[in-house]
N, C-alpha and C positions, 0 to 999 in steps of 0.2 A: 438345260434339258431336264433337270430335276423338277423345276417348276412346271414345265410342260407336262411331265408325267403325273404330277400332283394336281394338275388342272388348275394351277394358280396362274390364270391367263395374263393378268396385268403384269405380274413380276416376270413371267416368261417372255412377254413382248419386250420388256425393258432389257432383259439379258440378251435376247437375240439382236436387238437393235445395237447394243454395245458391241457384240461380236462382229456385226457388219460394219461398224465404224473402223475396225481393225482390218477387215478383209471383205471388200464389197463383192468378191467373187466366191464367197463361201456359200455354195449351193444349199447345203443343209440349213444354213441360217435363214435364207429366203424361203426355203421349203417349209420349215417349222414356223417361221414368223407369219407366213401366209395363212397357215392353218390356225394359228393363234388369233389372227385378226378375224377369221371366220367365227371363232368362238366368242370374240368380243363384239360381234355384229357390225364390223367395219368392212363391208364388202368391197369398197373402192380400194382400200389399202391391201386387202387380201388378194384381190385380182392382180394388183401391181406386183406384189411379192411372188405370187405363184407363177406369174408370167416370167419374171426374172429367173426363178428357180428352174422352170421348164427349159428356158433357153440355155442356162448354164449346164443343166443335166444333159441336154442334147449335145452340147459341145464336148462334154466329158465322155459321152458314149462314143462319139466319133474318134476321140483321142484314144480311148480304150481299144477300139477296133484296129487302129493303126498299130498300137503296141502289141496286140495279140498277133497280128500279121507278122510283125518283126520277130517276135518271140518264136513263132512257128518256123520262120525261115532259118533262124539260128539253131533250131532243134531244142529249144527250151520248153519242153512239154509241161513241166510243172508250173513254170512262170505263166505260160499261156492259160493253163487251167485256173490259176488264181485270178488272172485278169478277166477271164470269162465270168467267173463268179462275181467279181466287182461290177462288170458290165451288166449282169442280170439285175443286181441290186439297183443300179442307176436306172435301168429300164423300168423297173417297178415304180420307183419314185416319179419318173417322168410321166408314166402312164397315169398315176394317181393325180399328179398336177393337172394333166389334161382333163381328167374326169371332173375335178373340182372346177376348173375353168369353164368347162362346158355347162356347168350348172348356173352360170351367171346370165 
C-alpha cells in the first residue's frame, strides 16, 4: 500500500500480486491491483482485477446486509452501526470499480 500511495506502480503491483498469492479473496488486493494496472497502462489486466474486486465487494456487501439484519434482531445497535459504516465503505469501492470498468 505504501508503494501505491507513493505512486511506485511497478513495486505496488508486485506487492499486491504477492498478497493475492496468500489470499485470492482479498478484495482490496484486486481493487488496488486493478488501479495499479491502469497506471501501468495494462487495461486487460486492470479490467480482470477490477471485475474480480467488484464481484468480491458485492458478495461482502450482501454478507454485511445479513449481519446488520441479525444484529438488529438481537438488539445490537452499536454493532449494526459499525456494520453499516463498513457496508458504506464497501459500496463506495464497488461503485468506483463499476465506474472504472465502464470506461473500458
